[in-house]
N, CA, C and O atoms as a Maestro MAE file, in Angstrom:
{
 s_m_m2io_version
 :::
 2.0.0
}

f_m_ct {
 s_m_title
 :::
 protein
 m_atom[264] {
  # First column is atom index #
  i_m_mmod_type
  r_m_x_coord
  r_m_y_coord
  r_m_z_coord
  i_m_residue_number
  s_m_chain_name
  s_m_pdb_residue_name
  s_m_pdb_atom_name
  i_m_atomic_number
  :::
  1 25 -53.832 46.917 128.416 1 A "MET " " N  " 7
  2 3 -53.889 47.634 129.658 1 A "MET " " CA " 6
  3 2 -52.506 48.239 129.935 1 A "MET " " C  " 6
  4 15 -51.496 47.542 129.842 1 A "MET " " O  " 8
  5 25 -52.463 49.487 130.262 2 A "ALA " " N  " 7
  6 3 -51.204 50.176 130.527 2 A "ALA " " CA " 6
  7 2 -50.866 50.104 132.016 2 A "ALA " " C  " 6
  8 15 -51.751 50.008 132.867 2 A "ALA " " O  " 8
  9 25 -49.581 50.152 132.305 3 A "THR " " N  " 7
  10 3 -49.071 50.146 133.671 3 A "THR " " CA " 6
  11 2 -48.070 51.272 133.814 3 A "THR " " C  " 6
  12 15 -47.353 51.593 132.866 3 A "THR " " O  " 8
  13 25 -48.013 51.870 134.977 4 A "THR " " N  " 7
  14 3 -47.053 52.928 135.256 4 A "THR " " CA " 6
  15 2 -45.844 52.340 135.965 4 A "THR " " C  " 6
  16 15 -45.986 51.568 136.913 4 A "THR " " O  " 8
  17 25 -44.652 52.708 135.502 5 A "ILE " " N  " 7
  18 3 -43.409 52.264 136.124 5 A "ILE " " CA " 6
  19 2 -42.636 53.517 136.527 5 A "ILE " " C  " 6
  20 15 -42.408 54.408 135.709 5 A "ILE " " O  " 8
  21 25 -42.241 53.572 137.784 6 A "GLN " " N  " 7
  22 3 -41.524 54.739 138.278 6 A "GLN " " CA " 6
  23 2 -40.032 54.575 138.028 6 A "GLN " " C  " 6
  24 15 -39.441 53.554 138.377 6 A "GLN " " O  " 8
  25 25 -39.425 55.603 137.413 7 A "VAL " " N  " 7
  26 3 -37.982 55.620 137.170 7 A "VAL " " CA " 6
  27 2 -37.451 56.992 137.590 7 A "VAL " " C  " 6
  28 15 -38.204 57.962 137.679 7 A "VAL " " O  " 8
  29 25 -36.163 57.055 137.841 8 A "SER " " N  " 7
  30 3 -35.547 58.331 138.221 8 A "SER " " CA " 6
  31 2 -35.476 59.250 137.006 8 A "SER " " C  " 6
  32 15 -35.634 58.812 135.866 8 A "SER " " O  " 8
  33 25 -35.235 60.526 137.271 9 A "ASP " " N  " 7
  34 3 -35.099 61.499 136.180 9 A "ASP " " CA " 6
  35 2 -33.931 61.131 135.259 9 A "ASP " " C  " 6
  36 15 -34.018 61.280 134.040 9 A "ASP " " O  " 8
  37 25 -32.842 60.649 135.859 10 A "THR " " N  " 7
  38 3 -31.676 60.254 135.067 10 A "THR " " CA " 6
  39 2 -32.020 59.104 134.134 10 A "THR " " C  " 6
  40 15 -31.651 59.118 132.959 10 A "THR " " O  " 8
  41 25 -32.726 58.110 134.657 11 A "THR " " N  " 7
  42 3 -33.133 56.961 133.835 11 A "THR " " CA " 6
  43 2 -34.062 57.412 132.716 11 A "THR " " C  " 6
  44 15 -33.943 56.934 131.588 11 A "THR " " O  " 8
  45 25 -34.977 58.316 133.005 12 A "LYS " " N  " 7
  46 3 -35.898 58.829 131.986 12 A "LYS " " CA " 6
  47 2 -35.128 59.546 130.880 12 A "LYS " " C  " 6
  48 15 -35.434 59.383 129.699 12 A "LYS " " O  " 8
  49 25 -34.130 60.339 131.264 13 A "GLN " " N  " 7
  50 3 -33.320 61.042 130.262 13 A "GLN " " CA " 6
  51 2 -32.554 60.051 129.399 13 A "GLN " " C  " 6
  52 15 -32.460 60.226 128.184 13 A "GLN " " O  " 8
  53 25 -32.008 59.017 130.017 14 A "LEU " " N  " 7
  54 3 -31.283 57.993 129.258 14 A "LEU " " CA " 6
  55 2 -32.218 57.252 128.310 14 A "LEU " " C  " 6
  56 15 -31.860 56.984 127.163 14 A "LEU " " O  " 8
  57 25 -33.415 56.923 128.786 15 A "LEU " " N  " 7
  58 3 -34.399 56.255 127.924 15 A "LEU " " CA " 6
  59 2 -34.794 57.158 126.757 15 A "LEU " " C  " 6
  60 15 -34.940 56.683 125.630 15 A "LEU " " O  " 8
  61 25 -34.968 58.442 127.013 16 A "ASP " " N  " 7
  62 3 -35.315 59.382 125.941 16 A "ASP " " CA " 6
  63 2 -34.212 59.425 124.876 16 A "ASP " " C  " 6
  64 15 -34.496 59.407 123.678 16 A "ASP " " O  " 8
  65 25 -32.953 59.483 125.326 17 A "MET " " N  " 7
  66 3 -31.834 59.525 124.384 17 A "MET " " CA " 6
  67 2 -31.757 58.230 123.576 17 A "MET " " C  " 6
  68 15 -31.548 58.266 122.363 17 A "MET " " O  " 8
  69 25 -31.925 57.093 124.242 18 A "LEU " " N  " 7
  70 3 -31.857 55.808 123.549 18 A "LEU " " CA " 6
  71 2 -33.043 55.621 122.613 18 A "LEU " " C  " 6
  72 15 -32.905 55.050 121.530 18 A "LEU " " O  " 8
  73 25 -34.198 56.101 123.031 19 A "LYS " " N  " 7
  74 3 -35.399 56.034 122.179 19 A "LYS " " CA " 6
  75 2 -35.155 56.759 120.862 19 A "LYS " " C  " 6
  76 15 -35.516 56.267 119.793 19 A "LYS " " O  " 8
  77 25 -34.541 57.927 120.950 20 A "GLU " " N  " 7
  78 3 -34.233 58.700 119.744 20 A "GLU " " CA " 6
  79 2 -33.185 57.983 118.891 20 A "GLU " " C  " 6
  80 15 -33.317 57.906 117.670 20 A "GLU " " O  " 8
  81 25 -32.159 57.468 119.534 21 A "LYS " " N  " 7
  82 3 -31.083 56.778 118.813 21 A "LYS " " CA " 6
  83 2 -31.605 55.529 118.091 21 A "LYS " " C  " 6
  84 15 -31.243 55.269 116.943 21 A "LYS " " O  " 8
  85 25 -32.450 54.770 118.771 22 A "LYS " " N  " 7
  86 3 -32.990 53.526 118.192 22 A "LYS " " CA " 6
  87 2 -34.197 53.787 117.304 22 A "LYS " " C  " 6
  88 15 -34.711 52.863 116.673 22 A "LYS " " O  " 8
  89 25 -34.655 55.031 117.247 23 A "GLN " " N  " 7
  90 3 -35.817 55.436 116.469 23 A "GLN " " CA " 6
  91 2 -37.064 54.652 116.853 23 A "GLN " " C  " 6
  92 15 -37.874 54.276 116.006 23 A "GLN " " O  " 8
  93 25 -37.192 54.417 118.156 24 A "ALA " " N  " 7
  94 3 -38.391 53.745 118.677 24 A "ALA " " CA " 6
  95 2 -39.513 54.769 118.778 24 A "ALA " " C  " 6
  96 15 -39.281 55.919 119.152 24 A "ALA " " O  " 8
  97 25 -40.726 54.349 118.445 25 A "LYS " " N  " 7
  98 3 -41.858 55.269 118.480 25 A "LYS " " CA " 6
  99 2 -42.310 55.566 119.913 25 A "LYS " " C  " 6
  100 15 -42.749 56.675 120.216 25 A "LYS " " O  " 8
  101 25 -42.200 54.572 120.781 26 A "THR " " N  " 7
  102 3 -42.637 54.746 122.168 26 A "THR " " CA " 6
  103 2 -41.595 54.160 123.117 26 A "THR " " C  " 6
  104 15 -40.723 53.390 122.716 26 A "THR " " O  " 8
  105 25 -41.710 54.544 124.372 27 A "HIS " " N  " 7
  106 3 -40.826 53.962 125.380 27 A "HIS " " CA " 6
  107 2 -41.100 52.463 125.518 27 A "HIS " " C  " 6
  108 15 -40.184 51.673 125.748 27 A "HIS " " O  " 8
  109 25 -42.364 52.086 125.376 28 A "ASP " " N  " 7
  110 3 -42.724 50.670 125.457 28 A "ASP " " CA " 6
  111 2 -42.005 49.862 124.383 28 A "ASP " " C  " 6
  112 15 -41.473 48.788 124.663 28 A "ASP " " O  " 8
  113 25 -41.989 50.375 123.156 29 A "MET " " N  " 7
  114 3 -41.303 49.674 122.066 29 A "MET " " CA " 6
  115 2 -39.801 49.577 122.332 29 A "MET " " C  " 6
  116 15 -39.175 48.556 122.046 29 A "MET " " O  " 8
  117 25 -39.233 50.646 122.880 30 A "LEU " " N  " 7
  118 3 -37.810 50.642 123.218 30 A "LEU " " CA " 6
  119 2 -37.509 49.578 124.276 30 A "LEU " " C  " 6
  120 15 -36.557 48.810 124.137 30 A "LEU " " O  " 8
  121 25 -38.315 49.540 125.318 31 A "ILE " " N  " 7
  122 3 -38.097 48.561 126.387 31 A "ILE " " CA " 6
  123 2 -38.258 47.140 125.850 31 A "ILE " " C  " 6
  124 15 -37.496 46.250 126.227 31 A "ILE " " O  " 8
  125 25 -39.234 46.915 124.979 32 A "GLN " " N  " 7
  126 3 -39.405 45.590 124.378 32 A "GLN " " CA " 6
  127 2 -38.168 45.193 123.583 32 A "GLN " " C  " 6
  128 15 -37.720 44.050 123.668 32 A "GLN " " O  " 8
  129 25 -37.609 46.129 122.806 33 A "GLN " " N  " 7
  130 3 -36.393 45.848 122.034 33 A "GLN " " CA " 6
  131 2 -35.251 45.468 122.958 33 A "GLN " " C  " 6
  132 15 -34.534 44.502 122.699 33 A "GLN " " O  " 8
  133 25 -35.080 46.222 124.035 34 A "LEU " " N  " 7
  134 3 -33.999 45.960 124.984 34 A "LEU " " CA " 6
  135 2 -34.157 44.593 125.646 34 A "LEU " " C  " 6
  136 15 -33.178 43.866 125.818 34 A "LEU " " O  " 8
  137 25 -35.378 44.250 126.014 35 A "VAL " " N  " 7
  138 3 -35.640 42.958 126.661 35 A "VAL " " CA " 6
  139 2 -35.405 41.816 125.676 35 A "VAL " " C  " 6
  140 15 -34.824 40.796 126.047 35 A "VAL " " O  " 8
  141 25 -35.844 41.969 124.439 36 A "GLN " " N  " 7
  142 3 -35.646 40.924 123.437 36 A "GLN " " CA " 6
  143 2 -34.167 40.655 123.204 36 A "GLN " " C  " 6
  144 15 -33.756 39.503 123.069 36 A "GLN " " O  " 8
  145 25 -33.364 41.717 123.157 37 A "VAL " " N  " 7
  146 3 -31.925 41.549 122.958 37 A "VAL " " CA " 6
  147 2 -31.306 40.861 124.175 37 A "VAL " " C  " 6
  148 15 -30.514 39.930 124.036 37 A "VAL " " O  " 8
  149 25 -31.674 41.326 125.355 38 A "GLU " " N  " 7
  150 3 -31.099 40.778 126.593 38 A "GLU " " CA " 6
  151 2 -31.458 39.307 126.776 38 A "GLU " " C  " 6
  152 15 -30.625 38.508 127.202 38 A "GLU " " O  " 8
  153 25 -32.703 38.955 126.453 39 A "MET " " N  " 7
  154 3 -33.167 37.576 126.647 39 A "MET " " CA " 6
  155 2 -32.932 36.706 125.419 39 A "MET " " C  " 6
  156 15 -33.279 35.525 125.415 39 A "MET " " O  " 8
  157 25 -32.337 37.294 124.368 40 A "LYS " " N  " 7
  158 3 -32.053 36.588 123.120 40 A "LYS " " CA " 6
  159 2 -33.317 35.962 122.524 40 A "LYS " " C  " 6
  160 15 -33.325 34.800 122.119 40 A "LYS " " O  " 8
  161 25 -34.378 36.762 122.482 41 A "ILE " " N  " 7
  162 3 -35.650 36.321 121.910 41 A "ILE " " CA " 6
  163 2 -35.635 36.684 120.433 41 A "ILE " " C  " 6
  164 15 -35.447 37.853 120.095 41 A "ILE " " O  " 8
  165 25 -35.832 35.697 119.528 42 A "PRO " " N  " 7
  166 3 -35.837 36.014 118.098 42 A "PRO " " CA " 6
  167 2 -37.034 36.890 117.740 42 A "PRO " " C  " 6
  168 15 -38.059 36.881 118.422 42 A "PRO " " O  " 8
  169 25 -36.882 37.638 116.668 43 A "ALA " " N  " 7
  170 3 -37.960 38.520 116.216 43 A "ALA " " CA " 6
  171 2 -39.232 37.731 115.930 43 A "ALA " " C  " 6
  172 15 -40.333 38.216 116.190 43 A "ALA " " O  " 8
  173 25 -39.093 36.535 115.403 44 A "SER " " N  " 7
  174 3 -40.234 35.679 115.118 44 A "SER " " CA " 6
  175 2 -40.026 34.327 115.773 44 A "SER " " C  " 6
  176 15 -38.979 33.704 115.598 44 A "SER " " O  " 8
  177 25 -41.005 33.875 116.518 45 A "MET " " N  " 7
  178 3 -40.940 32.559 117.154 45 A "MET " " CA " 6
  179 2 -41.704 31.531 116.314 45 A "MET " " C  " 6
  180 15 -41.848 30.385 116.741 45 A "MET " " O  " 8
  181 25 -42.197 31.915 115.123 46 A "PHE " " N  " 7
  182 3 -42.992 31.021 114.285 46 A "PHE " " CA " 6
  183 2 -42.194 29.772 113.938 46 A "PHE " " C  " 6
  184 15 -41.098 29.857 113.383 46 A "PHE " " O  " 8
  185 25 -42.741 28.635 114.261 47 A "GLY " " N  " 7
  186 3 -42.113 27.360 113.923 47 A "GLY " " CA " 6
  187 2 -40.980 26.956 114.842 47 A "GLY " " C  " 6
  188 15 -40.354 25.919 114.621 47 A "GLY " " O  " 8
  189 25 -40.701 27.737 115.856 48 A "ALA " " N  " 7
  190 3 -39.579 27.432 116.741 48 A "ALA " " CA " 6
  191 2 -40.055 26.596 117.921 48 A "ALA " " C  " 6
  192 15 -40.700 27.103 118.839 48 A "ALA " " O  " 8
  193 25 -39.731 25.329 117.883 49 A "VAL " " N  " 7
  194 3 -40.028 24.438 118.992 49 A "VAL " " CA " 6
  195 2 -38.714 23.802 119.398 49 A "VAL " " C  " 6
  196 15 -38.072 23.110 118.608 49 A "VAL " " O  " 8
  197 25 -38.322 24.043 120.639 50 A "LYS " " N  " 7
  198 3 -37.030 23.578 121.106 50 A "LYS " " CA " 6
  199 2 -36.942 22.050 121.002 50 A "LYS " " C  " 6
  200 15 -37.818 21.334 121.486 50 A "LYS " " O  " 8
  201 25 -35.879 21.566 120.368 51 A "GLY " " N  " 7
  202 3 -35.630 20.135 120.278 51 A "GLY " " CA " 6
  203 2 -36.349 19.419 119.146 51 A "GLY " " C  " 6
  204 15 -36.174 18.213 118.972 51 A "GLY " " O  " 8
  205 25 -37.151 20.135 118.378 52 A "LEU " " N  " 7
  206 3 -37.887 19.509 117.284 52 A "LEU " " CA " 6
  207 2 -36.956 19.302 116.101 52 A "LEU " " C  " 6
  208 15 -36.308 20.237 115.630 52 A "LEU " " O  " 8
  209 25 -36.899 18.051 115.626 53 A "LYS " " N  " 7
  210 3 -36.027 17.766 114.492 53 A "LYS " " CA " 6
  211 2 -36.792 17.952 113.186 53 A "LYS " " C  " 6
  212 15 -38.023 17.936 113.168 53 A "LYS " " O  " 8
  213 25 -36.067 18.123 112.122 54 A "LYS " " N  " 7
  214 3 -36.665 18.288 110.809 54 A "LYS " " CA " 6
  215 2 -37.340 16.984 110.389 54 A "LYS " " C  " 6
  216 15 -36.825 15.897 110.651 54 A "LYS " " O  " 8
  217 25 -38.485 17.101 109.741 55 A "TRP " " N  " 7
  218 3 -39.222 15.922 109.308 55 A "TRP " " CA " 6
  219 2 -38.537 15.291 108.103 55 A "TRP " " C  " 6
  220 15 -37.988 15.985 107.248 55 A "TRP " " O  " 8
  221 25 -38.580 13.951 108.051 56 A "SER " " N  " 7
  222 3 -38.056 13.213 106.902 56 A "SER " " CA " 6
  223 2 -39.231 12.576 106.160 56 A "SER " " C  " 6
  224 15 -40.366 12.605 106.636 56 A "SER " " O  " 8
  225 25 -38.947 12.002 104.995 57 A "LYS " " N  " 7
  226 3 -40.002 11.315 104.243 57 A "LYS " " CA " 6
  227 2 -40.558 10.148 105.047 57 A "LYS " " C  " 6
  228 15 -41.760 9.886 105.015 57 A "LYS " " O  " 8
  229 25 -39.680 9.443 105.773 58 A "GLU " " N  " 7
  230 3 -40.125 8.308 106.586 58 A "GLU " " CA " 6
  231 2 -41.110 8.759 107.669 58 A "GLU " " C  " 6
  232 15 -42.090 8.068 107.950 58 A "GLU " " O  " 8
  233 25 -40.847 9.907 108.264 59 A "ASP " " N  " 7
  234 3 -41.760 10.442 109.279 59 A "ASP " " CA " 6
  235 2 -43.122 10.727 108.663 59 A "ASP " " C  " 6
  236 15 -44.156 10.439 109.266 59 A "ASP " " O  " 8
  237 25 -43.121 11.284 107.483 60 A "ARG " " N  " 7
  238 3 -44.388 11.614 106.829 60 A "ARG " " CA " 6
  239 2 -45.188 10.348 106.511 60 A "ARG " " C  " 6
  240 15 -46.407 10.322 106.676 60 A "ARG " " O  " 8
  241 25 -44.495 9.298 106.053 61 A "PHE " " N  " 7
  242 3 -45.177 8.046 105.747 61 A "PHE " " CA " 6
  243 2 -45.690 7.388 107.025 61 A "PHE " " C  " 6
  244 15 -46.772 6.800 107.030 61 A "PHE " " O  " 8
  245 25 -44.935 7.481 108.085 62 A "GLU " " N  " 7
  246 3 -45.314 6.845 109.348 62 A "GLU " " CA " 6
  247 2 -46.608 7.435 109.918 62 A "GLU " " C  " 6
  248 15 -47.432 6.706 110.469 62 A "GLU " " O  " 8
  249 25 -46.786 8.746 109.786 63 A "PHE " " N  " 7
  250 3 -47.938 9.407 110.372 63 A "PHE " " CA " 6
  251 2 -49.070 9.625 109.367 63 A "PHE " " C  " 6
  252 15 -50.094 10.213 109.718 63 A "PHE " " O  " 8
  253 25 -48.907 9.168 108.140 64 A "HIS " " N  " 7
  254 3 -49.932 9.334 107.115 64 A "HIS " " CA " 6
  255 2 -50.975 8.234 107.270 64 A "HIS " " C  " 6
  256 15 -50.646 7.049 107.315 64 A "HIS " " O  " 8
  257 25 -52.234 8.647 107.351 65 A "GLU " " N  " 7
  258 3 -53.307 7.663 107.457 65 A "GLU " " CA " 6
  259 2 -53.756 7.243 106.067 65 A "GLU " " C  " 6
  260 15 -53.961 8.087 105.195 65 A "GLU " " O  " 8
  261 25 -53.908 5.955 105.862 66 A "LEU " " N  " 7
  262 3 -54.372 5.443 104.578 66 A "LEU " " CA " 6
  263 2 -55.840 5.177 104.593 66 A "LEU " " C  " 6
  264 15 -56.398 4.740 103.586 66 A "LEU " " O  " 8
  :::
 }
 m_bond[263] {
  # First column is bond index #
  i_m_from
  i_m_to
  i_m_order
  :::
  1 1 2 1
  2 2 3 1
  3 3 4 2
  4 3 5 1
  5 5 6 1
  6 6 7 1
  7 7 8 2
  8 7 9 1
  9 9 10 1
  10 10 11 1
  11 11 12 2
  12 11 13 1
  13 13 14 1
  14 14 15 1
  15 15 16 2
  16 15 17 1
  17 17 18 1
  18 18 19 1
  19 19 20 2
  20 19 21 1
  21 21 22 1
  22 22 23 1
  23 23 24 2
  24 23 25 1
  25 25 26 1
  26 26 27 1
  27 27 28 2
  28 27 29 1
  29 29 30 1
  30 30 31 1
  31 31 32 2
  32 31 33 1
  33 33 34 1
  34 34 35 1
  35 35 36 2
  36 35 37 1
  37 37 38 1
  38 38 39 1
  39 39 40 2
  40 39 41 1
  41 41 42 1
  42 42 43 1
  43 43 44 2
  44 43 45 1
  45 45 46 1
  46 46 47 1
  47 47 48 2
  48 47 49 1
  49 49 50 1
  50 50 51 1
  51 51 52 2
  52 51 53 1
  53 53 54 1
  54 54 55 1
  55 55 56 2
  56 55 57 1
  57 57 58 1
  58 58 59 1
  59 59 60 2
  60 59 61 1
  61 61 62 1
  62 62 63 1
  63 63 64 2
  64 63 65 1
  65 65 66 1
  66 66 67 1
  67 67 68 2
  68 67 69 1
  69 69 70 1
  70 70 71 1
  71 71 72 2
  72 71 73 1
  73 73 74 1
  74 74 75 1
  75 75 76 2
  76 75 77 1
  77 77 78 1
  78 78 79 1
  79 79 80 2
  80 79 81 1
  81 81 82 1
  82 82 83 1
  83 83 84 2
  84 83 85 1
  85 85 86 1
  86 86 87 1
  87 87 88 2
  88 87 89 1
  89 89 90 1
  90 90 91 1
  91 91 92 2
  92 91 93 1
  93 93 94 1
  94 94 95 1
  95 95 96 2
  96 95 97 1
  97 97 98 1
  98 98 99 1
  99 99 100 2
  100 99 101 1
  101 101 102 1
  102 102 103 1
  103 103 104 2
  104 103 105 1
  105 105 106 1
  106 106 107 1
  107 107 108 2
  108 107 109 1
  109 109 110 1
  110 110 111 1
  111 111 112 2
  112 111 113 1
  113 113 114 1
  114 114 115 1
  115 115 116 2
  116 115 117 1
  117 117 118 1
  118 118 119 1
  119 119 120 2
  120 119 121 1
  121 121 122 1
  122 122 123 1
  123 123 124 2
  124 123 125 1
  125 125 126 1
  126 126 127 1
  127 127 128 2
  128 127 129 1
  129 129 130 1
  130 130 131 1
  131 131 132 2
  132 131 133 1
  133 133 134 1
  134 134 135 1
  135 135 136 2
  136 135 137 1
  137 137 138 1
  138 138 139 1
  139 139 140 2
  140 139 141 1
  141 141 142 1
  142 142 143 1
  143 143 144 2
  144 143 145 1
  145 145 146 1
  146 146 147 1
  147 147 148 2
  148 147 149 1
  149 149 150 1
  150 150 151 1
  151 151 152 2
  152 151 153 1
  153 153 154 1
  154 154 155 1
  155 155 156 2
  156 155 157 1
  157 157 158 1
  158 158 159 1
  159 159 160 2
  160 159 161 1
  161 161 162 1
  162 162 163 1
  163 163 164 2
  164 163 165 1
  165 165 166 1
  166 166 167 1
  167 167 168 2
  168 167 169 1
  169 169 170 1
  170 170 171 1
  171 171 172 2
  172 171 173 1
  173 173 174 1
  174 174 175 1
  175 175 176 2
  176 175 177 1
  177 177 178 1
  178 178 179 1
  179 179 180 2
  180 179 181 1
  181 181 182 1
  182 182 183 1
  183 183 184 2
  184 183 185 1
  185 185 186 1
  186 186 187 1
  187 187 188 2
  188 187 189 1
  189 189 190 1
  190 190 191 1
  191 191 192 2
  192 191 193 1
  193 193 194 1
  194 194 195 1
  195 195 196 2
  196 195 197 1
  197 197 198 1
  198 198 199 1
  199 199 200 2
  200 199 201 1
  201 201 202 1
  202 202 203 1
  203 203 204 2
  204 203 205 1
  205 205 206 1
  206 206 207 1
  207 207 208 2
  208 207 209 1
  209 209 210 1
  210 210 211 1
  211 211 212 2
  212 211 213 1
  213 213 214 1
  214 214 215 1
  215 215 216 2
  216 215 217 1
  217 217 218 1
  218 218 219 1
  219 219 220 2
  220 219 221 1
  221 221 222 1
  222 222 223 1
  223 223 224 2
  224 223 225 1
  225 225 226 1
  226 226 227 1
  227 227 228 2
  228 227 229 1
  229 229 230 1
  230 230 231 1
  231 231 232 2
  232 231 233 1
  233 233 234 1
  234 234 235 1
  235 235 236 2
  236 235 237 1
  237 237 238 1
  238 238 239 1
  239 239 240 2
  240 239 241 1
  241 241 242 1
  242 242 243 1
  243 243 244 2
  244 243 245 1
  245 245 246 1
  246 246 247 1
  247 247 248 2
  248 247 249 1
  249 249 250 1
  250 250 251 1
  251 251 252 2
  252 251 253 1
  253 253 254 1
  254 254 255 1
  255 255 256 2
  256 255 257 1
  257 257 258 1
  258 258 259 1
  259 259 260 2
  260 259 261 1
  261 261 262 1
  262 262 263 1
  263 263 264 2
  :::
 }
}
């Protein structure tokens, strides 16, 4: 679903220039890139669980059902 966001003419011109510089296909993609950088969101969140430690052999044996 699309949403309309109102911006000034100056902001639109700046977004157009940055869109070209970043080679973004759409303004939406450009804004997503900017937000990801600002919020320090990694490109892929796969496997990222805050505070999760790496599994050891002991962990695997502990949770293995016989």
